[in-house]
C-alpha positions as CSV (number, residue, x, y, z in Angstrom):
1,M,0.0,0.0,0.0
2,E,1.5,3.3,-1.1
3,V,1.2,6.2,1.4
4,D,1.7,9.9,0.6
5,Y,3.8,11.3,3.4
6,L,3.9,15.0,4.4
7,F,7.6,14.8,5.0
8,Q,10.4,12.7,3.6
9,V,13.5,11.1,5.1
10,D,16.3,13.8,5.5
11,D,13.8,16.7,5.6
12,N,14.6,19.4,8.1
13,I,11.6,20.2,10.3
14,V,10.6,22.4,13.3
15,Y,8.9,20.8,16.2
16,P,7.2,23.3,18.5
17,M,8.7,23.5,22.0
18,H,11.6,21.2,20.9
19,G,13.3,23.1,18.1
20,V,14.7,21.8,14.8
21,G,15.2,18.2,13.8
22,I,15.8,15.9,10.8
23,I,13.4,13.1,9.7
24,K,15.7,10.1,10.0
25,A,13.2,7.4,9.0
26,I,9.5,6.5,8.5
27,E,8.9,3.2,10.2
28,E,6.0,0.9,10.9
29,K,5.8,0.0,14.6
30,E,3.4,-2.1,16.6
31,I,2.6,-0.5,19.9
32,S,-0.2,-1.8,22.2
33,G,-1.2,-4.2,19.5
34,E,-1.7,-1.5,16.9
35,K,0.5,-1.0,13.8
36,Q,1.1,2.5,12.7
37,Q,3.6,4.5,10.6
38,Y,5.9,6.7,12.6
39,Y,8.2,9.6,11.7
40,V,11.5,9.1,13.5
41,I,13.0,12.5,14.2
42,K,16.5,13.3,15.5
43,M,16.2,16.6,17.4
44,L,19.3,18.8,17.1
45,I,18.8,20.5,20.4
46,G,19.3,18.0,23.3
47,N,20.4,15.3,20.9
48,M,17.2,13.2,21.4
49,Q,15.1,11.1,19.1
50,V,11.3,11.3,19.0
51,M,8.7,9.2,17.2
52,I,5.5,10.7,16.1
53,P,2.6,8.8,14.5
54,A,2.1,9.8,10.9
55,G,-1.5,10.4,11.6
56,K,-0.7,13.0,14.3
57,I,1.9,15.0,12.4
58,L,-0.5,17.7,11.3
59,S,-1.9,18.2,14.8
60,S,1.6,18.4,16.3
61,N,2.2,21.6,14.3
62,I,5.5,20.2,12.9
63,R,6.4,22.3,9.8
64,P,9.3,22.6,7.3
65,V,12.2,24.9,8.1
66,T,11.5,28.4,6.9
67,D,13.0,29.4,3.6
68,I,15.2,32.4,2.8
69,S,12.3,34.4,1.3
70,A,10.8,34.8,4.8
71,L,14.0,36.0,6.4
72,K,13.6,39.7,5.6
73,H,10.2,39.7,7.4
74,I,11.7,37.8,10.4
75,I,14.5,40.3,10.7
76,N,12.0,43.2,10.4
77,I,9.9,41.7,13.2
78,F,13.0,41.3,15.4
79,H,14.3,44.8,15.0
80,H,11.2,46.9,14.5
81,G,8.1,45.1,15.9
82,E,6.2,46.5,18.8
83,S,6.4,44.9,22.3
84,D,3.6,44.8,24.8
85,R,5.3,45.7,28.0
86,L,2.2,46.3,30.1
87,L,1.2,42.7,30.8
88,P,1.8,41.3,34.3
89,W,4.6,38.7,34.1
90,K,2.2,35.6,34.6
91,Q,0.0,36.7,31.7
92,R,3.1,37.6,29.6
93,Y,4.6,34.1,30.3
94,K,1.3,32.4,29.2
95,V,1.2,34.6,26.0
96,N,4.8,33.8,25.2
97,T,4.4,30.0,25.9
98,D,1.4,30.0,23.6
99,K,3.4,31.7,20.9
100,I,6.2,29.2,21.1
101,K,3.7,26.3,21.0
102,T,2.5,27.4,17.6
103,G,5.9,26.5,16.2
104,K,5.8,29.6,13.9
105,I,9.2,31.3,13.5
106,Q,7.5,34.7,13.5
107,E,6.0,34.0,17.0
108,C,9.3,32.7,18.3
109,T,11.0,35.8,17.0
110,E,8.5,38.0,18.9
111,V,9.2,36.1,22.1
112,V,13.0,36.4,21.8
113,R,12.7,40.1,20.8
114,D,10.3,41.0,23.7
115,L,12.3,39.2,26.3
116,M,15.6,40.5,25.1
117,R,14.2,44.1,25.2
118,M,12.9,43.5,28.7
119,K,16.2,42.0,29.8
120,K,17.9,45.2,28.9
121,E,15.6,47.1,31.2
122,K,15.4,44.8,34.2
123,V,16.4,41.4,35.4
124,L,14.2,38.6,34.1
125,N,12.7,36.1,36.6
126,T,14.0,32.5,36.4
127,S,11.1,31.3,34.2
128,E,11.5,34.1,31.7
129,K,15.3,33.6,31.6
130,K,14.7,29.9,30.7
131,M,12.1,30.8,28.2
132,L,14.4,33.3,26.5
133,D,17.2,30.8,26.4
134,N,15.0,28.1,24.9
135,A,13.3,30.4,22.4
136,H,16.6,31.8,21.3
137,K,18.1,28.3,20.8
138,F,15.0,27.3,18.8
139,L,15.3,30.5,16.6
140,I,19.1,30.2,16.0
141,S,18.9,26.5,15.3
142,E,16.3,27.1,12.6
143,L,18.1,30.0,11.1
144,G,21.2,27.8,10.9
145,L,19.3,25.4,8.6
146,I,17.9,28.0,6.2
147,K,19.7,27.6,2.9
148,G,21.3,30.8,1.8
149,I,21.4,32.6,5.1
150,T,24.7,34.3,6.1
151,E,26.5,34.1,9.4
152,N,25.9,37.9,9.8
153,Q,22.2,37.5,9.4
154,I,22.2,34.8,12.1
155,K,24.3,37.0,14.4
156,S,21.7,39.8,14.1
157,F,19.6,37.7,16.4
158,C,22.2,37.4,19.1
């Protein structure tokens, strides 16, 4: 039986809350008596491997790595976008977590931008420091996989 897969082996992907990875295999596994096709993904951050059922790939928000054509927009968001600085930290934390969970590079860029701006004004609490560190790693790791991006363009996010 021929199956049409959303991703192929060796595709670079972004997995929300985990960062970038590479599809290493598509395998059939039997778990709890049920056979399913699974994507085997090697995550580049944390050097872990995850398996996601092919039927759940869309609901997991996994997406291809952004291409170079979107980079100008991403850089513009990072340098010129507006930050909402009036939210209480708990609400801001939830908003930022929700943005990262979408898996969209634009949303992750906004989180990094806003927390970096805030860090320049005051000390971030432990939760926001960790969130900034993780979101920054996710962003930089994806930028590193975009074909045609220069080292200087990546450094503009540091």
